[in-house]
N, C-alpha and C positions, 0 to 999 in steps of 0.2 A: 699421605694425602695425595689425591689425584684431582687434577683440574680438567674440565672438559670444555672445549670451545666449539660451538656449533656454527654452521653456516649453511646457507641455502634457504629454501622455503619461499614464501611470498604468495602472490595471487597467480593462479593457473586456471586456464580454461578447461572445461570438461573435455576429456580425451587427450589432454596434454600430459607432459612428463615433468618430473622434477628429480633433482639430485641433492641429497642432503649429505653434508660432511661433518665429521666430528673428530677433533684431535685431542688426544689425552697427553697430559704431562704430569710430572711428579714421580711418585714411587710406583712405577708401572709393574715391574717384574716380568717374568717370561710366560706366566700362565694367567690368562684372563679371558673373559667373555665380554664382547662389546655388542651393542645393538641399539634398537630404537623402539620406543613405546609412543603411544599417542593418547591424547585425552581431549574429547569433544565436550562442549558445555553440557553439564548435567549428566555426563557419563563417567564411569571409572576409567582410570588409566589402563590401557590394554597393550599387550605385546604386538609389535608389528613384525620384527625380525631380529634375531640375535645370531651371533656367530662366535665360536671360540677362536682364539688366535690361530690354532692349528687347523681350522676348517670344520665344515659340517654345519650348514646353516639350518636354522629353524625359522619357518615362515608361518605367519597367521593364515588361516584359510582365506580370509578376505583379500589377501594380496597375492596368493599363489597364482602363478602364470603371468603376472604383470609386475613382478618385483624382483630385484636382486640386491644382495648385500655382499660387501667385500671388505676385507681388512688389509691395510698396508702396514705390516708389522715393523717396517723400517721407520715409519712415521707415527706408529701407534695411533692410526686413524681408521675410522670405519666410515663406509660410504653406503648410502641407501638410494637406490634408483627405483622409482615407481612410474609405470607407464599407464596409459588409459585411465587417468585420474577421474574420479567421480565426485559429485558434491558431498557424498557421505564420507569421503576421505578428509574433509575439512576438520582440522583439529590442531592442537599444539603438539608438536613432535619433540620428544625428549630423547637425548642420547643417554645411554646407560653403560656404565663400566662396572664389572664385578671381578674382584681379585680372585684368582684361583688359589691363592695361599690362605688369605684371611677370610674370604667370602664377603668382605665389605663391599658395599655398593656405593656408587657415586652417580649423580645426575647432572646433566647439563641444565642450562637455564630455560631451555625450550625455544622452539622456533615455530611461528605460526605458518600453517599451510591452509590457504583458502582456495577452494575449487568452485569457481563461479564464472558464469558468462556475463 
């Protein structure tokens, strides 16, 4: 089992930035992928950014050029930084962990990000 604890999010003005953090604990292993998805009301959950522990990020087109993702493998934590936030970035952001051994996925509880003036 893997537990995910998220932090960050909240209310941000358009053009602002935010940093989300997610720490994993439990049976982690040495091979995994961590990342972030988001879901706005009425929409399906969609990928924002993911990254294997060993590097090589995948970013959604809607955040390319204004987003970075990083992993601290000593802490088993993943960080998401988004700049130039837009109202359409408003959503619940979910941390995701996928084991490289079993393929099993785990989700965080979600953190609300609201972009509004």
